[in-house]
N, C-alpha and C positions, 0 to 999 in steps of 0.2 A: 260073156267071161269077160272079154277084154276090157270092157270098161270097168270092171273092179280092180282089175288090176291095174288100168289107167289112176283110178280113185287113190288106191293104196300111194302109188310112187308120189302122187301130188301131195298126198298126205304126210307120206315122209319129209318130203321135200321142206314143206311146210313147218313141218315139227323140226327136223335140222337147223331149220333158218331160225326160228324162233329161240332157240338152245341157244346159237350162236352171237345172238343178239342180246341176252340174257348175259351170257360170259364178256360180251364186251361191256355191256353197261357194269357190271360188278368190276370189271377192272378197270376201268376210268372214273370210280368214283361217285357211280349215279346213286349208290346206298350208302354211303357213311356214314351220317348220322342225320335223317330225317327229323328226329324231336329237338335238337338244337334252336333252328332258326326262333320257332314260337317261342321260346323260352328265354333267347338272348334278348327280347325286346322289354323282357322284366327286369331284366337285372338293373341295377342302382349302378350307375358309373360316379362313385363318389370321389375319385381321384383328381387332383386337380389337373387342370391339363394348360400347357402352356399357352400365354398369351392371356388368359382371362382372368380378373379379379375374383378371388373365394366371395359369395353374398354373405350378410349381414344379417 
């Protein structure tokens, strides 16, 4: 019987720790925009950059 209470306590502790880590990750910006980086490399940079001559 004591092993069941021990396992329930450990499960509660692990679940609470995972929940706090998830809240921390959301607040620190880990899940802001996971889709943008893969599309950013496909964007054309047609704006002239300073110090470069345009191609003709």
